[in-house]
MDAnalysis code that builds the backbone (N, CA, C; Angstrom):
import MDAnalysis as mda
import numpy as np

u = mda.Universe.empty(258, n_residues=86, atom_resindex=np.repeat(np.arange(86), 3), trajectory=True)
u.add_TopologyAttr("name", ["N", "CA", "C"] * 86)
u.add_TopologyAttr("resid", np.arange(1, 87))
u.add_TopologyAttr("resname", ["UNK", "UNK", "UNK", "UNK", "UNK", "UNK", "UNK", "UNK", "UNK", "UNK", "UNK", "UNK", "UNK", "UNK", "UNK", "UNK", "UNK", "UNK", "UNK", "UNK", "UNK", "UNK", "UNK", "UNK", "UNK", "UNK", "UNK", "UNK", "UNK", "UNK", "UNK", "UNK", "UNK", "UNK", "UNK", "UNK", "UNK", "UNK", "UNK", "UNK", "UNK", "UNK", "UNK", "UNK", "UNK", "UNK", "UNK", "UNK", "UNK", "UNK", "UNK", "UNK", "UNK", "UNK", "UNK", "UNK", "UNK", "UNK", "UNK", "UNK", "UNK", "UNK", "UNK", "UNK", "UNK", "UNK", "UNK", "UNK", "UNK", "UNK", "UNK", "UNK", "UNK", "UNK", "UNK", "UNK", "UNK", "UNK", "UNK", "UNK", "UNK", "UNK", "UNK", "UNK", "UNK", "UNK"])
u.atoms.positions = np.array([
    [92.836, 103.745, 95.048],
    [92.968, 103.719, 96.637],
    [92.315, 104.816, 97.712],
    [91.182, 104.537, 98.466],
    [90.504, 105.086, 99.091],
    [91.022, 104.311, 100.679],
    [91.024, 103.887, 100.377],
    [92.057, 103.262, 101.482],
    [93.109, 102.389, 101.628],
    [94.049, 101.640, 103.040],
    [94.856, 101.245, 102.724],
    [95.185, 99.743, 101.815],
    [93.307, 99.183, 102.321],
    [92.810, 97.812, 101.329],
    [91.594, 98.489, 100.268],
    [91.198, 99.355, 100.109],
    [90.095, 99.550, 98.926],
    [90.586, 100.067, 97.922],
    [90.092, 99.635, 96.981],
    [90.158, 100.562, 95.681],
    [88.601, 101.008, 94.926],
    [88.670, 102.265, 94.579],
    [87.741, 102.378, 94.259],
    [87.673, 102.519, 92.376],
    [86.390, 102.521, 92.093],
    [87.014, 101.672, 90.268],
    [85.417, 102.501, 89.659],
    [85.607, 101.521, 88.245],
    [84.066, 102.049, 87.888],
    [83.474, 101.044, 87.688],
    [82.197, 100.859, 87.758],
    [81.228, 99.419, 87.783],
    [81.989, 99.117, 86.438],
    [81.402, 99.342, 85.414],
    [81.333, 98.811, 83.958],
    [83.168, 98.249, 83.787],
    [84.287, 98.741, 84.816],
    [85.336, 97.892, 84.820],
    [84.705, 96.643, 85.344],
    [84.049, 96.073, 85.635],
    [83.770, 94.611, 86.538],
    [82.692, 94.258, 85.917],
    [83.207, 92.450, 85.534],
    [82.759, 91.753, 84.547],
    [81.872, 91.101, 85.349],
    [80.488, 90.819, 85.464],
    [79.823, 90.136, 86.450],
    [80.848, 88.271, 86.278],
    [81.200, 87.864, 87.045],
    [80.820, 86.104, 86.960],
    [82.510, 85.992, 86.434],
    [83.341, 87.192, 86.968],
    [84.436, 86.383, 86.204],
    [85.428, 86.454, 87.484],
    [86.824, 86.235, 87.195],
    [88.152, 86.743, 88.046],
    [88.041, 88.658, 87.601],
    [88.450, 88.643, 88.659],
    [88.606, 90.741, 88.217],
    [90.027, 90.057, 89.274],
    [91.033, 91.233, 88.758],
    [92.310, 91.541, 89.388],
    [92.844, 93.091, 89.268],
    [93.497, 93.266, 90.092],
    [94.043, 94.585, 90.404],
    [95.747, 94.246, 89.895],
    [96.506, 95.232, 89.498],
    [97.983, 95.378, 88.592],
    [98.154, 96.389, 89.772],
    [99.672, 95.719, 90.328],
    [100.079, 96.696, 90.998],
    [102.097, 96.213, 89.818],
    [102.250, 97.954, 89.982],
    [103.183, 97.718, 88.872],
    [104.110, 98.410, 89.908],
    [103.956, 98.485, 90.773],
    [105.293, 99.388, 92.065],
    [106.623, 98.167, 91.854],
    [106.336, 96.908, 91.722],
    [107.266, 95.556, 91.988],
    [107.994, 95.672, 90.265],
    [109.699, 95.547, 89.987],
    [109.918, 95.329, 88.841],
    [108.872, 94.576, 87.474],
    [108.387, 93.448, 87.989],
    [107.597, 92.582, 87.512],
    [105.845, 93.250, 87.665],
    [105.042, 93.039, 87.110],
    [103.798, 93.876, 86.836],
    [102.822, 93.092, 88.502],
    [102.592, 92.774, 89.416],
    [101.771, 91.975, 90.273],
    [100.133, 91.917, 90.035],
    [100.029, 90.458, 89.765],
    [98.936, 89.750, 90.114],
    [97.940, 89.588, 91.525],
    [96.809, 91.169, 91.953],
    [95.975, 90.558, 93.412],
    [94.816, 90.238, 92.686],
    [93.973, 89.062, 93.629],
    [93.058, 89.356, 93.502],
    [91.790, 89.443, 94.237],
    [91.539, 90.255, 94.454],
    [90.380, 91.221, 95.702],
    [89.285, 90.261, 96.378],
    [90.066, 90.491, 97.650],
    [88.498, 89.300, 97.987],
    [87.179, 89.676, 97.928],
    [87.442, 91.201, 98.102],
    [85.235, 91.237, 97.971],
    [85.198, 92.715, 96.570],
    [84.640, 92.588, 96.122],
    [84.037, 93.525, 95.142],
    [82.156, 93.520, 95.134],
    [81.825, 94.797, 95.299],
    [81.040, 95.900, 95.516],
    [80.351, 96.182, 94.201],
    [79.358, 95.679, 94.125],
    [79.409, 97.203, 92.818],
    [77.999, 97.994, 93.182],
    [77.717, 99.402, 92.935],
    [76.887, 100.036, 93.432],
    [75.428, 99.593, 93.562],
    [75.047, 99.743, 93.706],
    [73.351, 98.420, 93.144],
    [72.661, 99.441, 92.427],
    [72.797, 100.743, 92.444],
    [71.466, 101.404, 91.490],
    [72.637, 101.002, 90.380],
    [73.985, 101.203, 90.262],
    [74.451, 100.450, 88.147],
    [73.289, 100.078, 87.533],
    [73.552, 100.816, 86.366],
    [73.160, 99.647, 85.130],
    [73.497, 100.112, 84.196],
    [74.024, 99.078, 84.118],
    [75.130, 98.270, 82.687],
    [74.019, 99.258, 81.178],
    [73.042, 99.388, 81.095],
    [72.260, 99.355, 80.014],
    [72.214, 100.608, 79.662],
    [72.374, 101.566, 81.185],
    [72.200, 102.747, 80.594],
    [73.520, 103.443, 80.426],
    [74.697, 102.718, 80.872],
    [75.728, 102.697, 80.080],
    [76.024, 103.199, 78.806],
    [75.345, 102.047, 77.759],
    [75.314, 102.000, 76.701],
    [74.311, 102.902, 76.185],
    [73.454, 103.434, 76.945],
    [72.538, 104.066, 76.152],
    [72.769, 106.154, 76.384],
    [73.740, 105.927, 77.292],
    [74.969, 107.151, 77.359],
    [73.289, 108.287, 78.519],
    [72.833, 107.869, 79.348],
    [72.196, 108.256, 80.907],
    [72.858, 107.842, 81.728],
    [72.789, 108.566, 82.831],
    [73.282, 108.806, 83.792],
    [72.747, 107.314, 84.555],
    [74.355, 106.622, 85.370],
    [74.137, 105.280, 86.532],
    [75.565, 105.681, 87.488],
    [74.544, 104.809, 88.298],
    [76.123, 105.176, 89.301],
    [76.864, 103.752, 88.990],
    [77.874, 104.820, 88.245],
    [79.276, 103.594, 87.704],
    [80.244, 103.758, 88.750],
    [79.234, 103.148, 90.038],
    [80.243, 102.506, 91.221],
    [80.973, 101.766, 91.895],
    [82.325, 101.358, 91.571],
    [82.703, 99.920, 92.471],
    [83.698, 99.990, 93.547],
    [83.532, 98.742, 94.666],
    [84.286, 98.810, 95.195],
    [85.536, 97.333, 94.899],
    [86.703, 97.468, 95.485],
    [87.368, 96.079, 95.814],
    [87.878, 96.287, 97.183],
    [87.858, 94.873, 97.912],
    [88.951, 95.101, 98.825],
    [89.633, 93.981, 98.826],
    [91.000, 94.163, 99.251],
    [92.175, 93.987, 98.814],
    [92.402, 92.808, 100.090],
    [92.495, 91.877, 100.312],
    [92.804, 90.886, 101.064],
    [94.603, 91.772, 102.827],
    [95.022, 92.470, 101.852],
    [95.896, 93.006, 102.526],
    [96.415, 94.183, 102.514],
    [96.819, 95.577, 103.183],
    [96.958, 96.831, 102.164],
    [98.310, 96.420, 101.274],
    [98.526, 97.372, 99.932],
    [99.556, 97.156, 98.893],
    [100.621, 98.217, 99.938],
    [101.795, 96.867, 99.557],
    [102.677, 97.943, 100.121],
    [102.870, 99.097, 99.421],
    [104.146, 100.182, 100.147],
    [104.703, 100.748, 98.951],
    [103.933, 102.122, 98.772],
    [102.143, 101.773, 98.640],
    [100.527, 102.283, 98.049],
    [100.191, 103.639, 99.795],
    [99.498, 104.552, 98.969],
    [98.874, 105.322, 100.389],
    [97.831, 105.793, 99.095],
    [96.953, 106.156, 100.578],
    [95.195, 106.248, 99.827],
    [95.122, 107.556, 99.806],
    [94.447, 107.906, 98.191],
    [94.279, 108.948, 97.979],
    [93.688, 109.909, 99.309],
    [93.802, 111.161, 99.424],
    [92.922, 111.654, 100.075],
    [91.429, 112.382, 99.752],
    [90.266, 111.795, 100.371],
    [89.323, 111.656, 99.766],
    [88.787, 113.654, 100.431],
    [87.626, 113.884, 100.326],
    [86.622, 115.110, 100.829],
    [87.193, 116.442, 100.694],
    [86.292, 117.314, 101.489],
    [86.437, 118.778, 101.106],
    [87.711, 118.846, 101.802],
    [88.850, 120.166, 100.226],
    [89.335, 120.490, 100.714],
    [89.274, 121.815, 101.580],
    [90.358, 121.659, 102.527],
    [90.159, 123.163, 103.737],
    [90.703, 124.481, 103.429],
    [89.807, 125.309, 103.005],
    [90.490, 126.798, 102.693],
    [89.609, 127.451, 103.117],
    [90.450, 128.616, 104.010],
    [89.767, 129.343, 104.696],
    [88.704, 130.635, 104.346],
    [88.013, 130.409, 104.924],
    [87.096, 132.050, 105.166],
    [87.394, 133.165, 105.113],
    [87.177, 133.759, 104.018],
    [88.101, 134.925, 104.161],
    [86.589, 135.860, 104.959],
    [87.295, 136.611, 106.024],
    [86.063, 137.775, 106.487],
    [85.935, 138.753, 105.534],
    [84.772, 139.125, 105.313],
    [83.319, 140.100, 105.204],
    [84.116, 141.912, 106.345],
    [84.356, 142.902, 105.526],
    [84.411, 143.843, 106.687],
    [83.489, 145.463, 106.321],
])
């Protein structure tokens, strides 16, 4: 999760014209969540995956509401203190 209601996944995991679901294992019985919106990177090319070539293998799933009990991953550059040169 990169936001309370947005999940980042691989585009090759999203099949066109299918009912994609997110599985929430935080409850006693797994719960299936239908994404409100699915966006595959415009430069993703499925044939490139099969040919072992680089492609933008990224997709985003927007949920209709935040998933209870889940927190988003902290993304970005780590905060590292710069060493002063003496």
